[in-house]
Structure formats: C-alpha cells, structure tokens
C-alpha positions as a printed Julia matrix, in Angstrom:
283×3 Matrix{Float64}:
 191.21  206.52  285.29
 192.39  208.0   281.98
 192.36  204.69  280.24
 188.77  203.96  281.08
 187.67  207.38  279.73
 189.3   206.89  276.33
 187.81  203.45  275.99
 184.33  204.88  276.58
 184.78  207.44  273.85
 185.88  204.76  271.41
 182.73  202.74  272.03
 180.52  205.76  271.41
 182.16  206.45  268.03
 181.61  202.9   266.85
 177.93  203.0   267.86
 177.43  206.25  265.94
 178.78  204.71  262.73
 176.55  201.64  263.01
 173.33  203.61  263.44
 173.79  205.41  259.97
 172.39  204.12  256.57
 175.39  202.01  256.05
 175.33  202.31  252.15
 175.8   204.81  249.34
 172.43  206.3   248.26
 171.07  205.74  244.76
 169.14  208.95  244.21
 166.1   209.39  242.02
 165.74  213.03  241.01
 162.86  215.03  242.44
 159.62  215.23  240.45
 156.61  217.52  240.54
 155.07  215.53  243.41
 158.02  213.65  245.06
 161.29  214.93  246.56
 164.7   213.53  245.68
 164.51  209.92  246.92
 166.9   207.0   247.46
 165.6   204.11  245.41
 167.14  201.58  247.84
 166.25  202.84  251.29
 163.56  205.44  250.57
 165.37  208.28  252.3
 164.38  211.7   250.89
 166.2   214.94  250.43
 164.69  218.36  249.76
 161.16  219.07  248.49
 159.09  218.16  245.38
 159.63  220.48  242.44
 155.97  221.45  242.13
 153.95  221.5   238.91
 154.74  223.81  236.01
 151.19  224.71  234.98
 150.06  225.59  231.48
 146.72  227.38  231.48
 143.68  225.67  230.01
 142.86  226.18  226.34
 139.93  225.25  224.1
 141.67  221.98  223.27
 143.21  221.0   226.64
 142.51  221.48  230.36
 145.04  223.14  232.64
 148.01  220.76  232.72
 151.58  220.4   233.93
 154.09  220.7   231.13
 156.5   218.37  232.99
 154.42  215.43  234.18
 151.2   215.92  232.2
 148.86  215.98  235.2
 145.63  217.85  234.44
 143.35  220.03  236.5
 139.79  221.01  235.6
 138.34  220.95  232.08
 139.2   222.44  228.69
 137.67  225.83  227.94
 134.67  226.11  225.61
 135.3   227.25  222.05
 134.4   230.8   221.07
 132.81  230.0   217.73
 132.08  232.21  214.75
 128.87  231.7   212.82
 129.02  229.23  209.96
 128.98  230.67  206.45
 128.9   229.14  202.98
 132.67  228.75  202.75
 133.67  227.97  206.35
 132.4   225.84  209.22
 132.06  227.5   212.66
 135.61  228.36  213.74
 137.0   229.03  217.21
 138.33  232.58  217.43
 140.85  231.49  220.09
 142.41  228.27  218.81
 141.3   228.25  215.16
 139.7   224.79  215.29
 136.65  224.26  213.06
 133.55  222.61  214.48
 130.84  221.21  212.23
 130.33  221.98  208.55
 129.87  225.07  206.33
 126.33  226.06  205.44
 124.99  224.1   202.47
 124.6   226.19  199.31
 121.06  227.04  198.24
 121.52  225.26  194.92
 122.72  222.12  196.71
 119.79  222.26  199.14
 117.43  222.63  196.21
 119.0   219.66  194.43
 119.92  221.59  191.28
 123.67  222.0   191.78
 124.3   219.44  189.06
 122.45  221.58  186.5
 125.34  224.02  186.0
 126.49  224.2   182.39
 129.92  223.02  181.31
 132.28  225.13  179.24
 132.36  224.51  175.47
 129.43  222.1   175.58
 126.4   222.7   173.3
 122.98  222.71  175.0
 119.6   222.64  173.24
 117.01  224.97  174.76
 113.59  226.19  173.69
 113.0   229.96  173.69
 109.71  231.78  173.05
 109.35  233.67  169.77
 109.42  237.42  170.17
 106.47  238.24  167.86
 104.37  235.23  168.87
 105.1   234.0   172.42
 102.83  230.99  171.92
 105.44  229.59  169.56
 108.99  228.59  170.39
 112.28  228.3   168.6
 115.27  226.08  169.28
 118.5   227.69  170.44
 121.87  226.01  170.8
 123.65  227.51  173.83
 127.39  227.44  174.49
 129.5   229.04  177.26
 133.07  229.75  176.14
 136.22  231.78  176.79
 135.94  231.83  180.59
 138.62  234.05  182.18
 139.72  235.26  185.61
 142.01  238.29  185.89
 142.84  241.14  188.29
 142.71  243.98  185.73
 143.38  245.0   182.14
 143.09  248.11  179.95
 139.33  248.4   180.51
 138.93  246.79  183.94
 140.3   248.56  186.98
 141.97  246.53  189.73
 140.35  246.56  193.15
 142.02  245.28  196.3
 140.53  241.96  197.4
 138.51  241.53  194.19
 139.02  239.88  190.81
 137.31  240.05  187.43
 135.69  237.07  185.76
 134.16  236.9   182.29
 132.45  234.4   180.02
 130.98  234.51  176.51
 127.53  233.05  175.87
 126.58  232.1   172.32
 123.07  231.14  171.2
 122.55  229.9   167.65
 119.04  229.87  166.09
 118.07  228.46  162.71
 114.58  226.94  162.5
 111.6   228.37  160.62
 110.06  229.96  163.7
 113.16  232.07  164.2
 112.73  233.59  160.77
 108.95  233.92  160.99
 108.58  235.24  164.56
 112.02  236.06  165.96
 113.22  234.93  169.4
 113.18  236.16  173.01
 116.1   235.48  175.38
 115.51  236.19  179.06
 118.54  236.59  181.3
 119.06  236.7   185.05
 121.83  236.62  187.6
 121.74  234.79  190.89
 123.94  233.63  193.76
 124.75  229.95  194.22
 124.78  230.57  197.98
 122.42  233.36  199.02
 121.67  236.59  197.21
 121.95  239.81  199.21
 119.73  242.66  198.02
 121.52  245.85  197.13
 120.05  249.31  196.51
 122.46  249.82  193.61
 121.69  246.51  191.88
 120.13  248.31  188.9
 123.42  250.13  188.35
 125.33  246.87  188.08
 126.45  246.72  191.72
 125.54  243.95  194.14
 126.54  242.53  197.52
 127.63  239.0   198.4
 128.82  237.24  201.55
 132.18  235.54  201.36
 133.86  233.9   204.36
 131.51  235.78  206.67
 132.31  239.21  205.16
 129.88  241.23  203.04
 131.4   242.65  199.86
 129.25  245.48  198.53
 131.43  246.62  195.6
 130.72  243.64  193.37
 129.79  244.5   189.79
 128.13  242.81  186.82
 127.97  243.9   183.18
 126.49  242.14  180.18
 126.45  243.15  176.55
 125.32  241.35  173.41
 125.2   241.71  169.65
 123.53  239.99  166.7
 126.06  238.49  164.31
 125.66  237.96  160.58
 123.9   234.79  159.5
 126.15  231.85  158.85
 125.88  228.12  158.25
 126.18  225.98  161.39
 124.87  222.71  162.79
 123.81  221.55  159.28
 121.24  224.34  158.97
 121.05  226.33  155.73
 121.22  229.61  157.64
 121.54  230.57  161.31
 121.36  233.61  163.52
 124.04  233.79  166.2
 123.63  235.95  169.29
 126.64  236.42  171.55
 126.63  237.86  175.06
 129.65  238.62  177.19
 129.17  238.75  180.95
 131.79  240.39  183.18
 131.72  240.42  186.97
 133.85  241.79  189.81
 133.77  239.55  192.9
 136.0   238.78  195.92
 139.13  236.8   195.09
 138.26  233.11  195.04
 134.49  233.58  195.07
 132.7   230.81  193.17
 129.01  231.48  193.72
 127.92  233.92  191.01
 125.36  232.55  188.53
 124.38  233.78  185.08
 121.41  232.1   183.41
 119.2   232.06  180.32
 115.59  231.0   180.74
 112.35  230.45  178.86
 109.87  233.0   180.14
 106.95  230.88  179.0
 107.91  227.89  181.11
 109.59  229.92  183.84
 107.92  233.33  184.36
 110.16  236.02  185.8
 108.66  235.68  189.29
 109.38  231.94  189.39
 112.21  230.86  191.69
 114.75  228.62  190.02
 114.2   225.93  192.67
 110.6   225.65  191.48
 111.38  225.65  187.74
 111.81  222.73  185.39
 115.49  222.18  184.45
 114.6   222.33  180.74
 113.29  225.88  181.19
 116.65  227.39  182.12
 120.39  226.91  181.8
 122.89  228.51  184.14
 126.65  228.95  184.29
 128.52  229.15  187.59
 131.58  231.44  187.75
 133.94  229.11  189.63
C-alpha cells in the first residue's frame, strides 16, 4: 500500500512542472500604459506605470513627459498690445505673435526722407523781410552724439542724451537784401503724445509699451561771422544744436526745418511736399 501512495505523489509533481511556462521570461519593462510583459509569451507582471503629466502651456497641450501622449489642447496666449517696437507678446510664455505697429512715417511713405549725417542738402527758405521771396540754404546735420551724462547734462535712470548740430549756409542776393526765415519743429517718428509741459521743453513718448514723461528737448542757435563757402563770395552760417533726453535705445525723435511758405505751420508733414522740409531722425 505504501508503494502505490509514493508513486501517486511522484506523478502529481511531474504534472505540476509540465503545466508551467516552461521557459525563462524575456521581460519588457513597464510603460505608462502597459505592465511589465514577457515579449515571448505575453505574460504580465505588476501594473502600468501611469502617465507623468506636464500641465498644458501656451505652446503645448497637457502631455506625458515619458511617452509624449497628449490630452486636450494648448492654452491660449495672454497677449500684450502691440506697440511700435514690439509685436504682441504672450505674458506667460514670451512668444511674439504678429508684427509691431508700423511707424507713422512708414505708413505715410516718407520714412526714406530722413536726412543723412554730413550730407549737404539744398532747401529754399522764405526771406524774413519779404516772405514772397526765397533764399537758398545749404543744410547739414553733423556731430551726432549719444551719451548718458556730462558736465552740463544730468544722468537719469533709463534715459540717455542725444545731440546733433544743424548748420545752414546762405549766400545769395536775397539773403543780403531780405534776410531769411528758418522754421523749426519736432515730431515723433512713431506717434506724438501731447504733454502739458511741452512748452517747457518736456514731452512724453511711448517706448516698448511704456510712457516716458520726463523726455526733454532743447535747441539753441547763433549767427556766425560771414565766411567764404561753396564758391560764394560771402556767406552767412547759422548753426543750431539740438539736445534731447529720451529712453535708452529710443530712435523715434524727429527734428526738422521747413519752409513756412510751402508748408504752413498747421500742415501735417504727411501732407507736405518733401522739398518743403528736411528732417533728421535721432537713431
């Protein structure tokens, strides 16, 4: 009876071994969506890892940092308003969308009229004593400088000084008979902002979406002694120096000379003939 019992146990053990996998598993590590799996027989072990989610941004939807699976849509940008220096910009991710505002002078088609440094320009000016007559002036912009401060210009945080000298040389008969009249004006290449203190030399401009109200402008001129120039027997030279205080990097301030006969003071520069004015851009 004992023998038969032991034989039965031996048969059961052999059957148990045969019903197993019968091979060594070749495991593929678990992923976000699949558990650890044998690549040969498909047997699994454990659970999937689950996604490691990164929240949605303006640029990307919610996504798994491990497998890249996405969920939903990217967020909408929170855009600033466009200004003359910057396109609309997302306050969250910093991406720009679109283009900066076009400058007024570019919209008007007169951006190319800006004067070059050290180049001589011929321009007609009305005579002071007889405005029906005109006299020829030769205009030059020279000695352009940008600096933070000096002995006579105080430094201001976020601002810089710019200066240029403007020379006008007269020498025809009408100059001597009737004198000359030079009309001057300042403008903004982008968009002028009215300021209550403009008459005191202060003005406001917009730069990168910020209004700077402590800008300043000063101009002074003198009449030099007569001297021989441009093959004329005698000339009268008038020199103006214009100094401005503007935000660091600002390139939109304009200083111009114009003929009040052809371009009355109420005339907008976009409606004037190019020969009636000449402007310099402080870039």
